[in-house]
Each structure stands twice: as C-alpha cells, then as structure tokens.
Backbone bond lengths (Angstrom), bond angles and torsions (degrees), N, CA, C in turn:
res aa  C-N    CA-C-N  psi(-1)  N-CA   C-N-CA  omega(-1)  CA-C   N-CA-C  phi
1 X - - - 1.470 - - 1.521 109.74 -
2 X 1.318 116.63 -44.39 1.482 120.14 -178.89 1.546 110.81 -60.74
3 X 1.302 115.98 -39.65 1.450 121.42 177.90 1.544 110.42 -61.99
4 X 1.271 116.81 -47.52 1.489 122.31 -178.82 1.516 109.46 -60.52
5 X 1.373 118.85 -44.13 1.452 120.93 178.62 1.519 111.03 -62.26
6 X 1.331 118.58 -37.60 1.447 121.40 177.89 1.524 111.36 -61.51
7 X 1.308 115.27 -45.62 1.466 120.17 179.01 1.594 111.31 -61.10
8 X 1.307 115.20 -42.14 1.483 118.08 179.34 1.524 112.12 -64.55
9 X 1.334 115.98 -40.95 1.448 120.45 178.54 1.498 112.46 -64.75
10 X 1.363 116.64 -39.41 1.496 121.63 178.31 1.531 109.72 -65.12
11 X 1.351 116.08 -39.66 1.486 119.05 -176.59 1.484 109.20 -67.05
12 X 1.352 118.34 -42.70 1.449 123.83 179.21 1.506 112.36 -62.85
13 X 1.306 116.04 -40.03 1.489 121.44 178.52 1.522 109.20 -64.07
14 X 1.333 118.92 -44.62 1.483 120.43 179.34 1.509 111.83 -66.77
15 X 1.336 119.16 -38.03 1.439 122.85 179.69 1.528 111.95 -61.37
16 X 1.375 115.81 -46.41 1.460 120.41 177.34 1.495 112.87 -61.11
17 X 1.328 116.78 -42.24 1.465 120.00 -179.96 1.502 111.24 -65.35
18 X 1.361 115.82 -39.98 1.434 120.37 -178.76 1.523 109.44 -64.97
19 X 1.366 115.61 -43.47 1.469 119.75 178.06 1.524 112.87 -60.05
20 X 1.308 116.33 -39.52 1.490 120.81 179.77 1.537 109.72 -67.08
21 X 1.341 114.65 -37.16 1.479 118.80 177.82 1.528 111.21 -64.16
22 X 1.349 114.97 -43.71 1.454 120.97 -179.72 1.552 109.95 -62.66
23 X 1.317 116.18 -41.17 1.493 119.06 179.24 1.529 111.55 -63.02
24 X 1.353 114.71 -39.45 1.452 119.07 179.78 1.535 110.26 -65.05
25 X 1.322 116.55 -41.24 1.426 120.53 177.71 1.515 113.43 -61.03
26 X 1.332 115.14 -45.57 1.491 121.04 178.21 1.522 111.07 -61.61
27 X 1.323 116.74 -42.26 1.512 120.15 179.93 1.503 109.23 -63.97
28 X 1.342 117.84 -40.04 1.470 121.84 179.34 1.506 110.59 -63.29
29 X 1.338 117.88 -42.08 1.488 122.42 179.52 1.507 109.64 -62.97
30 X 1.355 117.20 -45.32 1.482 120.90 -179.69 1.504 109.89 -61.16
31 X 1.318 118.44 -43.43 1.448 121.71 179.52 1.515 114.00 -61.39
32 X 1.376 113.42 -37.35 1.509 117.28 178.24 1.488 111.13 -68.91
33 X 1.328 116.58 -36.72 1.470 120.83 179.89 1.490 110.74 -63.36
34 X 1.386 114.38 -50.48 1.456 119.31 177.43 1.503 114.96 -56.16
35 X 1.324 116.04 -41.23 1.446 121.81 -179.53 1.517 111.02 -65.87
36 X 1.329 116.89 -40.99 1.505 121.32 178.21 1.486 110.53 -62.91
37 X 1.349 116.90 -42.40 1.494 119.63 177.41 1.510 112.75 -63.29
38 X 1.322 115.03 -43.90 1.488 121.19 -177.66 1.547 111.72 -63.85
39 X 1.332 116.08 -35.06 1.479 120.18 -175.23 1.499 111.75 -94.68
40 X 1.384 118.52 4.47 1.437 120.39 175.92 1.493 113.94 78.94
41 X 1.282 121.44 21.90 1.442 126.03 -179.78 1.482 110.51 -82.92
42 X 1.323 118.96 62.97 1.422 122.90 179.53 1.510 109.08 -91.97
43 X 1.348 120.03 -170.67 1.468 120.61 -178.28 1.516 109.32 -70.63
44 X 1.331 115.68 150.32 1.453 124.88 -173.64 1.508 112.08 -63.91
45 X 1.334 118.01 -34.53 1.449 120.66 -179.09 1.511 112.45 -65.67
46 X 1.326 117.43 -39.13 1.467 119.41 174.87 1.474 113.25 -60.96
47 X 1.372 116.87 -43.99 1.437 120.99 177.59 1.484 111.62 -60.78
48 X 1.321 117.04 -42.01 1.477 124.47 -179.54 1.505 108.82 -60.41
49 X 1.391 117.31 -51.40 1.429 120.93 -178.10 1.548 110.94 -57.84
50 X 1.373 115.69 -40.30 1.482 119.80 178.75 1.491 111.25 -60.20
51 X 1.372 115.04 -42.61 1.463 119.40 -179.09 1.523 112.03 -66.44
52 X 1.350 118.19 -38.31 1.424 122.79 -176.34 1.514 111.80 -67.66
53 X 1.349 116.96 -29.29 1.470 120.32 -177.43 1.480 111.79 -99.57
54 X 1.309 120.84 17.87 1.460 123.10 179.89 1.550 108.22 -64.97
55 X 1.328 114.37 151.34 1.461 120.52 -175.57 1.501 116.23 -63.34
56 X 1.279 120.43 -23.26 1.476 125.74 -177.22 1.516 110.98 -87.06
57 X 1.336 119.86 -13.14 1.415 123.50 -173.26 1.539 110.10 -109.80
58 X 1.337 117.82 138.49 1.464 121.95 177.77 1.539 106.74 -145.25
59 X 1.292 115.25 125.82 1.489 124.87 177.47 1.549 109.23 -98.80
60 X 1.311 115.75 117.00 1.496 120.37 -176.76 1.509 108.83 -123.79
61 X 1.353 115.15 164.38 1.481 120.81 -178.81 1.529 111.46 -153.37
62 X 1.326 111.38 159.46 1.475 118.46 170.92 1.529 106.41 -127.05
63 X 1.309 117.35 139.39 1.459 121.30 -175.21 1.502 109.60 -149.74
64 X 1.322 117.02 115.16 1.462 123.16 170.28 1.531 105.92 -87.63
65 X 1.365 117.08 116.69 1.438 119.12 -169.19 1.517 113.42 -90.70
66 X 1.337 118.81 -1.40 1.486 122.91 175.05 1.511 113.19 60.13
67 X 1.337 115.47 70.03 1.462 121.99 -175.40 1.487 115.10 -58.50
68 X 1.358 116.15 -31.68 1.468 121.31 -177.49 1.514 112.07 -63.29
69 X 1.337 117.72 -25.25 1.487 121.12 -174.88 1.551 112.36 -88.60
70 X 1.353 115.96 6.71 1.504 120.39 -175.21 1.571 108.68 52.01
71 X 1.265 118.41 62.85 1.439 122.60 -170.06 1.554 115.22 -69.51
72 X 1.308 113.93 155.36 1.504 121.21 172.92 1.508 106.57 -81.93
73 X 1.306 117.12 90.54 1.470 120.53 -174.98 1.503 112.88 -75.22
74 X 1.339 118.36 -23.75 1.437 120.89 175.54 1.567 108.55 -64.05
75 X 1.328 115.55 -44.46 1.475 121.20 178.62 1.520 109.22 -64.00
76 X 1.337 118.98 -39.45 1.450 122.74 179.27 1.527 112.45 -62.75
77 X 1.356 114.89 -43.47 1.455 117.53 178.49 1.524 110.74 -66.46
78 X 1.260 118.56 -40.78 1.513 121.51 -179.22 1.536 109.32 -63.64
79 X 1.328 116.98 -38.07 1.459 120.64 178.59 1.540 111.67 -59.69
80 X 1.319 115.14 -44.07 1.456 120.52 178.33 1.533 113.02 -67.41
81 X 1.352 113.62 -39.71 1.491 119.12 179.48 1.512 108.78 -64.45
82 X 1.324 117.22 -46.01 1.470 120.88 -177.18 1.515 111.85 -61.55
83 X 1.374 116.90 -23.60 1.482 120.37 -178.40 1.570 108.22 -97.82
84 X 1.323 118.06 17.32 1.453 121.39 172.43 1.503 116.15 71.74
85 X 1.321 119.49 15.34 1.472 122.96 -177.50 1.541 109.15 -67.41
86 X 1.340 114.36 131.56 1.474 121.00 -178.29 1.532 110.75 -100.57
87 X 1.307 118.87 -32.90 1.489 120.58 179.42 1.514 105.75 -147.60
88 X 1.359 115.96 138.42 1.465 117.47 -179.79 1.524 111.96 -148.61
89 X 1.307 115.68 155.77 1.446 122.92 175.35 1.487 110.78 -104.32
90 X 1.348 115.57 138.00 1.446 123.92 179.48 1.554 109.85 -114.26
91 X 1.299 116.05 140.59 1.436 120.92 174.76 1.595 108.71 -122.65
92 X 1.312 114.75 160.60 1.462 122.09 -175.19 1.497 111.54 57.00
93 X 1.301 115.42 62.91 1.468 122.56 -177.11 1.505 111.61 -110.83
94 X 1.311 115.76 122.18 1.504 122.04 177.73 1.516 110.26 -92.17
95 X 1.313 113.06 154.68 1.463 121.38 172.08 1.517 108.89 -142.12
96 X 1.350 113.98 105.27 1.442 122.51 176.02 1.535 112.08 61.84
97 X 1.282 120.07 40.72 1.462 123.52 176.30 1.521 109.28 -90.97
98 X 1.341 113.19 171.92 1.516 116.14 179.83 1.512 110.63 -69.83
99 X 1.311 118.32 -27.81 1.472 120.03 -177.83 1.517 112.40 -85.71
100 X 1.361 116.15 -26.86 1.449 120.85 176.36 1.565 105.80 -136.90
101 X 1.344 114.18 86.77 1.482 118.35 -169.62 1.528 111.95 -85.93
102 X 1.357 114.07 62.79 1.468 118.41 176.29 1.544 105.94 -165.67
103 X 1.294 115.06 171.70 1.492 122.68 175.96 1.499 109.56 -81.95
104 X 1.361 114.96 95.40 1.459 119.79 -174.32 1.525 111.17 -59.62
105 X 1.322 119.63 -39.89 1.419 120.50 -174.43 1.525 112.92 -66.89
106 X 1.287 116.64 -29.18 1.485 121.19 176.86 1.565 110.83 -61.07
107 X 1.317 117.30 -26.42 1.454 122.09 178.92 1.539 111.15 -74.46
108 X 1.303 115.02 -20.28 1.497 120.07 178.10 1.536 111.51 -93.07
109 X 1.303 116.40 -26.39 1.460 120.77 179.78 1.537 109.72 -83.79
110 X 1.349 113.76 68.32 1.436 122.33 -178.62 1.509 106.86 -128.28
111 X 1.351 118.16 143.40 1.441 120.55 179.17 1.510 111.50 -46.80
112 X 1.367 117.94 128.07 1.463 129.28 20.22 1.544 112.55 -92.84
113 X 1.325 118.62 4.30 1.466 118.75 -179.68 1.516 112.58 -86.22
114 X 1.333 113.29 119.20 1.488 122.22 -167.67 1.509 113.03 -96.78
115 X 1.296 119.04 -21.52 1.490 121.82 -175.26 1.496 111.82 -140.17
116 X 1.337 117.24 149.98 1.454 122.36 179.41 1.511 108.03 -152.25
117 X 1.337 114.61 147.56 1.473 121.02 -177.34 1.461 110.08 -139.69
118 X 1.346 117.37 115.25 1.479 124.60 179.38 1.519 107.37 -102.57
119 X 1.373 114.83 140.40 1.452 122.16 174.89 1.515 108.31 -129.48
120 X 1.304 114.67 124.74 1.456 121.93 -179.80 1.528 112.69 -80.30
121 X 1.369 115.53 125.00 1.468 119.70 175.99 1.519 111.47 -91.30
122 X 1.369 117.27 -34.79 1.437 120.41 -179.13 1.524 110.32 -162.32
123 X 1.320 115.22 143.88 1.479 120.54 172.60 1.504 108.61 -63.22
124 X 1.349 117.39 128.44 1.413 119.29 -176.87 1.577 113.36 -142.12
125 X 1.281 114.67 126.09 1.504 121.88 171.72 1.529 112.60 47.83
126 X 1.359 114.18 48.44 1.447 119.47 176.17 1.499 113.87 84.41
127 X 1.332 117.84 0.29 1.507 120.26 -180.00 1.503 109.47 -144.85
128 X 1.357 115.41 -138.76 1.461 118.94 -177.14 1.530 110.29 -132.16
129 X 1.318 114.75 159.94 1.488 121.02 -179.59 1.503 109.12 -142.42
130 X 1.350 118.12 128.17 1.471 119.32 -178.34 1.495 112.42 -170.35
131 X 1.363 116.03 -137.06 1.443 122.97 -176.54 1.508 109.57 -134.61
132 X 1.300 117.36 164.70 1.497 121.02 -177.41 1.529 110.44 -148.51
133 X 1.302 114.66 154.26 1.474 122.16 174.27 1.539 107.25 -124.03
134 X 1.349 116.85 132.55 1.446 123.40 -176.60 1.530 109.00 -125.52
135 X 1.316 117.94 138.76 1.488 120.61 -171.50 1.516 113.30 -146.10
136 X 1.328 115.48 149.39 1.453 121.82 169.45 1.504 111.99 -76.19
137 X 1.342 117.62 -15.08 1.427 125.14 -177.37 1.527 110.74 -111.57
138 X 1.325 118.35 137.45 1.423 120.59 -178.50 1.585 110.24 -67.29
139 X 1.284 115.31 144.87 1.432 119.49 -179.27 1.537 111.84 -78.10
140 X 1.311 116.03 132.77 1.471 121.20 177.42 1.490 108.46 -82.41
141 X 1.330 116.22 -29.15 1.469 121.50 175.18 1.531 107.79 -158.37
142 X 1.333 116.04 162.25 1.457 121.86 -179.23 1.515 111.18 -159.96
143 X 1.329 114.76 141.12 1.481 117.24 177.30 1.532 107.12 -161.83
144 X 1.303 114.92 167.16 1.463 122.82 -179.10 1.511 110.61 -132.59
145 X 1.335 117.07 142.15 1.479 121.87 -175.89 1.547 107.94 -127.46
146 X 1.292 116.06 128.45 1.438 122.33 177.64 1.508 110.64 -71.92
147 X 1.332 116.18 135.51 1.480 121.94 174.96 1.514 109.23 -97.01
148 X 1.329 113.81 153.37 1.479 117.89 175.97 1.538 105.07 -69.08
149 X 1.322 117.10 119.62 1.447 123.08 -175.80 1.518 113.68 -152.71
150 X 1.323 118.63 -76.84 1.462 120.12 -172.17 1.532 115.93 -61.19
151 X 1.352 114.65 -31.12 1.485 116.01 177.82 1.507 115.08 -74.13
152 X 1.310 114.97 -8.13 1.450 120.27 179.23 1.504 111.36 -60.45
153 X 1.328 117.38 -29.88 1.481 121.73 178.10 1.542 112.26 -95.20
154 X 1.308 116.20 -1.93 1.442 120.44 178.58 1.481 113.40 111.11
155 X 1.326 117.61 144.61 1.452 124.11 -173.15 1.553 111.54 -62.70
156 X 1.306 117.34 -36.25 1.470 119.75 -177.13 1.538 111.75 -68.13
157 X 1.327 115.59 -45.76 1.459 119.38 179.70 1.542 110.07 -67.77
158 X 1.350 116.60 -34.44 1.453 120.89 178.15 1.571 108.75 -59.34
159 X 1.296 115.58 -42.90 1.449 119.07 -177.57 1.525 110.89 -70.21
160 X 1.331 116.84 -40.67 1.434 120.36 176.37 1.565 110.82 -58.43
161 X 1.314 114.50 -45.70 1.484 117.14 179.24 1.545 110.18 -62.87
162 X 1.309 118.86 -39.92 1.449 122.05 -177.90 1.532 107.55 -62.63
163 X 1.331 117.67 -42.92 1.481 120.53 -179.89 1.508 112.15 -66.20
164 X 1.351 116.18 -42.53 1.450 120.56 -179.49 1.544 110.31 -67.66
165 X 1.331 119.82 -39.39 1.428 120.89 -179.82 1.561 110.61 -67.89
166 X 1.300 116.30 -42.31 1.456 120.44 -177.16 1.549 111.31 -59.35
167 X 1.334 116.22 -41.45 1.481 121.72 -174.77 1.509 112.54 -93.68
168 X 1.313 118.53 0.38 1.436 118.80 -171.39 1.542 113.11 -63.14
169 X 1.341 112.71 130.45 1.444 121.01 179.15 1.558 107.38 -137.90
170 X 1.333 118.70 108.70 1.449 119.91 -178.13 1.491 116.65 -58.73
171 X 1.378 115.13 -16.47 1.479 119.78 -179.03 1.537 111.28 -98.40
172 X 1.348 115.67 6.29 1.458 120.06 -177.27 1.544 107.46 -118.23
173 X 1.351 115.90 118.05 1.457 121.65 -174.82 1.545 110.80 -66.51
174 X 1.272 118.30 -36.98 1.487 119.42 176.51 1.515 112.78 -64.49
175 X 1.337 114.99 -36.64 1.462 119.41 176.75 1.539 111.34 -68.29
176 X 1.292 117.78 -38.72 1.469 123.65 177.36 1.521 107.94 -62.93
177 X 1.319 118.23 -45.80 1.477 122.21 -176.42 1.552 109.86 -64.68
178 X 1.320 116.85 -38.25 1.480 123.11 177.69 1.486 110.38 -63.09
179 X 1.310 116.11 -43.56 1.469 122.42 179.76 1.564 108.84 -64.18
180 X 1.289 116.15 -47.26 1.467 119.84 -178.80 1.506 112.44 -61.47
181 X 1.302 116.35 -36.85 1.470 122.64 -178.04 1.544 108.53 -68.08
182 X 1.252 118.17 -40.37 1.483 121.70 -179.94 1.531 108.55 -72.11
183 X 1.327 117.72 -43.35 1.476 121.01 -177.31 1.527 110.63 -59.74
184 X 1.321 118.23 -30.34 1.436 123.12 -178.99 1.498 112.43 -66.88
185 X 1.373 117.54 -17.50 1.449 121.93 -178.61 1.499 111.28 -94.73
186 X 1.345 116.86 6.66 1.478 122.20 177.57 1.549 112.43 57.38
187 X 1.298 117.60 60.06 1.498 118.89 176.63 1.525 110.07 -77.63
188 X 1.315 116.05 170.43 1.461 121.84 178.68 1.515 107.56 -118.93
189 X 1.333 117.14 128.76 1.442 122.09 178.04 1.574 109.21 -68.30
190 X 1.311 116.53 146.60 1.463 119.72 176.79 1.561 110.33 -73.98
191 X 1.326 116.73 142.45 1.440 122.49 -176.10 1.544 109.27 -131.54
192 X 1.344 114.11 161.53 1.467 121.99 177.78 1.501 111.63 -155.96
193 X 1.341 114.98 173.39 1.471 118.49 171.56 1.540 106.92 -131.68
194 X 1.356 113.80 153.76 1.476 121.38 177.07 1.513 108.86 -108.16
195 X 1.273 114.82 153.88 1.491 122.53 171.19 1.504 108.49 -134.86
196 X 1.332 119.02 122.87 1.422 122.25 170.97 1.516 108.23 -125.27
197 X 1.316 117.10 155.58 1.451 123.19 175.05 1.519 109.66 -117.37
198 X 1.363 115.18 126.83 1.454 119.28 176.06 1.569 108.51 -122.06
199 X 1.315 115.70 164.02 1.445 119.23 178.73 1.534 107.57 -128.74
200 X 1.361 114.22 128.95 1.480 118.86 176.20 1.489 107.96 -127.94
201 X 1.340 116.81 117.96 1.427 122.88 -178.33 1.516 115.10 47.54
202 X 1.337 113.47 46.65 1.475 120.73 177.03 1.539 114.81 83.49
203 X 1.330 117.03 -1.62 1.469 118.32 179.55 1.514 110.58 -103.53
204 X 1.309 116.88 123.93 1.438 123.34 179.03 1.513 111.47 -88.56
205 X 1.329 114.69 129.20 1.478 119.93 -175.42 1.511 109.41 -129.58
206 X 1.340 114.21 126.69 1.464 121.46 175.44 1.554 107.13 -88.78
207 X 1.345 115.26 124.56 1.468 121.30 -175.63 1.530 109.03 -119.41
208 X 1.320 116.56 117.53 1.464 123.72 -179.72 1.490 109.17 -101.29
209 X 1.339 116.48 146.05 1.483 120.75 172.66 1.508 107.83 -139.92
210 X 1.389 116.94 138.89 1.416 119.10 -176.70 1.539 111.16 -152.53
211 X 1.330 114.41 168.12 1.423 123.89 177.45 1.506 107.52 -141.64
212 X 1.321 119.06 101.25 1.454 120.73 -172.49 1.488 115.25 -85.57
213 X 1.307 118.11 170.95 1.475 121.87 -175.64 1.511 113.90 -74.47
214 X 1.307 115.93 132.41 1.478 120.22 178.11 1.528 110.97 -89.23
215 X 1.349 117.09 -16.06 1.475 119.73 -168.13 1.513 113.81 -73.04
216 X 1.330 120.72 -27.91 1.452 122.94 -172.91 1.471 112.66 -150.49
217 X 1.319 117.13 126.23 1.472 122.08 -175.77 1.510 113.08 -67.23
218 X 1.321 116.79 -38.75 1.446 120.87 178.55 1.522 112.05 -62.24
219 X 1.339 114.11 -42.82 1.462 119.76 177.94 1.540 109.67 -63.68
220 X 1.313 115.74 -42.22 1.469 119.68 -179.45 1.532 111.30 -63.17
221 X 1.304 117.16 -36.90 1.462 120.82 176.83 1.542 110.88 -62.21
222 X 1.348 114.76 -42.31 1.452 120.26 178.59 1.537 109.15 -63.20
223 X 1.314 117.45 -41.84 1.458 120.03 179.84 1.532 111.96 -64.13
224 X 1.343 114.87 -39.95 1.491 119.50 178.79 1.563 109.29 -62.03
225 X 1.324 115.72 -42.10 1.458 120.04 179.28 1.550 110.99 -63.04
226 X 1.336 117.37 -38.53 1.465 122.31 178.52 1.522 109.91 -64.61
227 X 1.347 117.71 -44.17 1.409 123.40 179.68 1.516 110.94 -64.67
228 X 1.332 116.66 -45.02 1.465 120.30 179.35 1.523 112.64 -63.42
229 X 1.311 116.39 -36.24 1.480 119.25 177.63 1.517 111.88 -61.74
230 X 1.351 114.61 -40.02 1.465 120.57 177.46 1.507 110.62 -64.26
231 X 1.343 117.66 -43.97 1.410 122.43 177.25 1.512 113.74 -63.50
232 X 1.339 115.94 -40.19 1.460 121.42 178.04 1.527 112.74 -57.35
233 X 1.311 115.36 -39.04 1.482 122.15 -172.86 1.520 112.47 -93.54
234 X 1.358 117.14 3.35 1.436 119.75 -175.62 1.551 111.21 -66.31
235 X 1.288 117.29 141.52 1.460 121.23 -177.26 1.531 112.31 -86.37
236 X 1.316 118.40 -12.55 1.454 121.05 178.35 1.521 109.50 -73.68
237 X 1.300 116.98 146.91 1.484 120.93 179.10 1.531 110.69 -67.67
238 X 1.315 117.97 -39.04 1.429 122.21 -176.36 1.534 109.24 -109.87
239 X 1.326 117.78 130.09 1.454 123.24 -178.96 1.542 111.18 -128.08
240 X 1.324 114.82 131.17 1.444 122.05 179.26 1.518 111.14 -132.16
241 X 1.283 119.74 137.85 1.447 123.84 175.86 1.508 110.27 -130.56
242 X 1.346 116.21 130.98 1.431 119.20 178.49 1.522 107.10 -128.51
243 X 1.378 116.36 162.93 1.414 117.25 175.24 1.501 114.20 160.76
244 X 1.342 114.27 171.67 1.462 123.47 167.77 1.492 104.28 -89.39
245 X 1.335 116.96 100.99 1.462 121.82 -177.80 1.548 111.72 -84.33
246 X 1.325 116.82 -6.59 1.454 120.48 178.86 1.509 112.59 53.61
247 X 1.329 116.59 27.48 1.470 120.31 179.90 1.535 109.10 -80.58
248 X 1.341 114.68 75.76 1.444 119.90 -169.04 1.536 115.39 -101.84
249 X 1.344 116.28 6.97 1.488 118.78 178.06 1.517 113.56 -102.87
250 X 1.269 119.54 -24.60 1.438 122.40 -178.89 1.504 110.28 -167.66
251 X 1.309 119.82 143.17 1.435 122.76 173.76 1.550 111.66 -65.98
252 X 1.371 113.48 -19.33 1.465 118.19 -179.84 1.513 112.37 -70.02
253 X 1.307 117.91 -9.57 1.475 121.01 176.96 1.523 111.01 -61.58
254 X 1.381 116.77 -24.48 1.468 119.75 178.47 1.505 114.31 -85.77
255 X 1.330 116.51 -3.49 1.471 119.74 -177.24 1.534 111.79 -58.80
256 X 1.307 116.57 -26.62 1.478 118.93 -177.39 1.533 111.23 -60.27
257 X 1.320 117.91 -25.93 1.489 122.17 -175.73 1.549 112.40 -88.79
258 X 1.313 117.25 -21.75 1.445 122.29 -165.48 1.518 114.98 -64.04
259 X 1.332 119.32 -25.10 1.435 120.97 -177.82 1.555 111.81 -71.13
260 X 1.311 113.66 -40.68 1.481 117.73 -175.17 1.531 115.51 -107.40
261 X 1.373 115.98 -9.96 1.429 118.59 -173.80 1.535 111.06 -136.20
262 X 1.319 115.60 164.63 1.459 123.36 169.88 1.492 108.48 -97.15
263 X 1.334 119.52 140.02 1.443 120.55 174.90 1.535 109.76 -115.20
264 X 1.353 115.58 142.47 1.463 119.68 -176.24 1.497 113.05 -83.43
265 X 1.313 116.86 -49.80 1.457 120.06 176.36 1.543 107.68 -80.81
266 X 1.310 114.97 110.90 1.472 122.15 -170.86 1.523 112.96 110.42
267 X 1.364 114.95 2.76 1.436 119.70 177.77 1.542 109.72 -63.25
268 X 1.369 114.89 129.72 1.458 121.46 -176.53 1.542 112.28 55.93
269 X 1.278 116.05 29.71 1.457 121.40 176.52 1.511 114.89 77.63
270 X 1.317 118.66 10.65 1.463 121.64 -175.56 1.572 106.45 -103.32
271 X 1.335 115.15 114.66 1.435 122.86 -178.95 1.523 110.43 -104.47
272 X 1.342 117.39 132.71 1.463 123.22 -176.93 1.539 107.43 -107.75
273 X 1.312 116.05 129.47 1.469 121.69 -179.29 1.522 108.18 -83.05
274 X 1.323 115.70 87.49 1.456 121.38 -175.00 1.536 111.66 -75.33
275 X 1.359 117.40 -25.18 1.420 119.30 176.81 1.522 107.94 -85.47
276 X 1.282 118.37 118.93 1.485 123.44 -175.69 1.500 114.33 -104.69
277 X 1.324 116.33 7.24 1.469 119.98 179.18 1.531 111.54 -88.33
278 X 1.306 115.77 -163.72 1.483 123.60 178.96 1.510 109.60 -123.73
279 X 1.287 115.52 121.17 1.503 121.36 177.63 1.524 109.10 -148.29
280 X 1.312 116.55 107.85 1.489 120.05 -177.50 1.481 116.66 -64.39
281 X 1.388 116.62 -14.47 1.436 120.47 -178.72 1.547 111.04 -84.49
282 X 1.333 115.72 -11.06 1.469 120.40 -179.56 1.503 113.13 -90.31
283 X 1.351 116.31 134.57 1.454 121.64 179.91 1.588 109.00 -96.61
284 X 1.280 116.74 -27.86 1.487 120.05 175.21 1.547 108.65 -137.43
285 X 1.286 118.11 153.13 1.481 124.07 -177.35 1.529 112.65 -106.90
286 X 1.287 118.01 2.45 1.443 121.54 -179.26 1.518 111.46 -85.93
287 X 1.326 115.41 63.88 1.488 120.51 -168.47 1.519 113.08 -90.93
288 X 1.315 117.03 -21.42 1.474 119.20 -176.28 1.539 108.89 -97.14
289 X 1.335 115.56 145.27 1.455 117.63 -176.29 1.501 111.92 -151.61
290 X 1.330 115.77 166.99 1.467 124.24 175.77 1.531 104.63 -134.51
291 X 1.329 114.54 120.91 1.502 122.95 -175.48 1.509 109.85 -116.61
292 X 1.340 117.42 131.42 1.483 118.89 -174.28 1.508 111.68 -134.18
293 X 1.316 116.08 151.40 1.479 120.67 177.44 1.507 108.67 -63.37
294 X 1.344 114.62 157.69 1.478 119.48 -170.37 1.558 113.77 -74.95
295 X 1.287 116.70 -4.23 1.490 118.30 172.19 1.538 111.12 -89.44
296 X 1.325 114.69 9.29 1.488 121.35 173.38 1.521 108.70 -116.33
297 X 1.352 114.12 132.56 1.457 119.04 179.20 1.541 108.06 -101.05
298 X 1.340 114.10 132.64 1.492 116.95 176.05 1.514 106.54 -87.91
299 X 1.318 115.59 110.73 1.428 122.01 -178.00 1.524 115.03 -82.71
300 X 1.342 113.12 -35.20 1.496 117.81 -178.40 1.498 107.35 -153.66
301 X 1.368 116.15 142.50 1.423 124.76 172.72 1.503 109.41 -127.30
302 X 1.319 116.31 133.77 1.449 117.88 176.59 1.543 111.43 -149.35
303 X 1.284 117.23 148.96 1.430 124.77 174.54 1.542 108.26 -108.28
304 X 1.331 116.30 133.62 1.454 119.14 -177.61 1.541 109.06 -99.02
305 X 1.308 118.61 106.48 1.475 120.46 -179.50 1.548 110.22 -58.70
306 X 1.275 118.00 129.00 1.458 120.04 -174.24 1.521 111.57 -152.54
307 X 1.251 116.99 147.64 1.474 125.93 176.81 1.535 111.51 -102.94
308 X 1.364 115.89 9.28 1.444 121.06 -173.36 1.594 109.38 -84.99
309 X 1.320 116.03 -11.15 1.465 121.19 -177.34 1.504 108.36 -157.38
310 X 1.332 118.14 169.08 1.452 117.92 172.35 1.540 111.34 -88.73
311 X 1.318 117.12 14.22 1.446 124.30 168.67 1.532 107.74 -125.89
312 X 1.359 116.70 141.33 1.441 120.60 172.44 1.581 106.07 -90.11
313 X 1.323 119.30 138.15 1.454 120.61 173.64 1.469 112.93 -58.50
314 X 1.320 118.47 136.53 1.444 124.60 175.29 1.522 107.25 -105.03
315 X 1.346 116.71 125.73 1.500 121.26 -175.27 1.539 108.55 -124.58
316 X 1.337 115.19 138.67 1.449 121.49 177.41 1.521 110.83 -131.02
317 X 1.330 116.49 132.07 1.480 120.04 170.20 1.500 108.53 -93.55
318 X 1.319 117.27 123.22 1.453 121.81 -173.96 1.513 111.33 -116.46
319 X 1.315 115.86 148.47 1.453 122.69 176.07 1.558 108.01 -116.77
320 X 1.287 116.93 120.68 1.467 122.99 -179.08 1.499 109.99 -84.32
321 X 1.331 114.88 117.58 1.470 119.95 -178.36 1.494 112.90 -74.74
322 X 1.338 117.19 166.79 1.434 121.94 -178.98 1.529 110.08 -81.92
C-alpha cells in the first residue's frame, strides 16, 4: 500500500509541473503574438500592397492592343493588372466593328479598373476606331482633341479614306478593292489625343494618351509639338503622357521632349523595342513611350514581352515629387 501511495503522489507531482510548464508556454506564445501585432509584423504581402498604393507612387502603362489581330483583350487587361498598373493608355481600339463586334473598352473596365474613356478617331467597318484610357481612379474630367493629320494629304483623299474605312468589309471584294485604291494614294489616318484628370491621395494628375501618325516624320514632329504645347500649359501640377508615338525612324524623334520632361523609353540611354512585329520601313522599334513632367521621378521602366499584340506593353513606376 505504501508503495502504491508513493507512485500516486509522484504522478500527481509530475502532472502539476507539466501543467504549469504548458501554461508558461501558452503565455509566452500570447505575448509574442501581441508584440508582433503592436510592432506591425504582419504578413509581407500586406506590407507590399500598402507600399504599392502609397500616394507618391503611380504605376502607368501604354499598350497598343493591335485591333486588326482580333486580340484577347481579357488577357491583355489581366497582364496589366498583374503588373500593378493603375492607369494606362490603349491604342488601336475598336468599338462594334466587323472585326471586333463588341465594345472593346468595356472589357478593360473591370474591377479593379473603375473608369474608362474611349475616343473615336474615325468610323471604321460599321463601328468606331480610336484610343482609350483606363484607370483605377475615377476621372475628374476628360476630353479629346483632334490632331492635325488626315488633311495633311489633302481634303479629297481624307474624305475618300473616311468613306472606304466606314464601309470596309474584309469579306466583301468590292470593299477590299475600294480600300486598296485609296491606300495607293497614300492617305493619312486621322489622329487625336486624350486628356483625363485623376486624383490620388489629394494629388491631381493630368494623364494624356495618344497615337501619332506613322505615315510621315515631319507630320509626326508637328503632332509632338502640339501635344507638348498642351502639356506645357496644363494647370495640373503633375503631367503624364503615354502612347504609341510611331517614332520609328530615329530615337532622336523624342529629343523635343527632353528639355522640359523625363522620358521612360530611353531613360539612361536604354531603349526598349516595344514593337515586336516586322516592318521593313521602320529603322527603330522603340516607338512607345511614357513622358512625365520633371517633378515626377521615373523609378522603374520595364517592357512586358507578350504575344498578345504586335506591341509589348511599356510600364513605368513613377514617384510624384512634392
């Protein structure tokens, strides 16, 4: 009996000690959890997201979506979203045409993108053809301005092109012949630029989007000067312009902007070949660019290699100065 009592007493002693040890361990774990919460030691992804959405940082992009190829615009939108793009300009955008018989821009205005603005450059194939701006932030204002372009080749040819574009049907031989006849006269497509204003954390930003003429370098120079004049006189503190500038003859075509602005494609002498197609008339493929006022620092520039279009998206991470 004495031996049995000894064993019971020993067991109870060990159980109490073990329970005290467990309590101490639990208390220690609770203390560590509270300390981590108080010092902000949450998961890294949350911290990263907070940093990416800070008021001084803005990720922008330019993307020619290649309407003629009947692009997968859902995939293009996802690509930009995955790369953290907050606002972007699109070029070669169809709206209810025979080749893309739907509202293309509506496919981009999907969460997290809250606002979109399409501007028609010319009636095309039963619908419209132009450019668009898409943003995570609602537009405070938006407008489009026509650039001197189609009349460069003459009013008569401009009208012929407008008629041929409006009626164009790739399945109609007469329509094809009409288009070929006009193309042989070297017409100029109509061009324009957009301007929207967004606000991020109290900072107003003017965002321009354009698609300049590929047909003539002198005309393109004039269009760049027109765009820069609008940017120079803008009342917003921060000014950004993106687009397919079609500057395919020399990187020096962008020199006009360098005195007053920073350029992303060509930053530190590094040029990115955003056009990934084949065109023997082109001397350089670095045709897409992002241009910003000098109170904006270009922190990072990258091109996203893609087979979704004959242009690779150009993305820049910007820091808005005080």
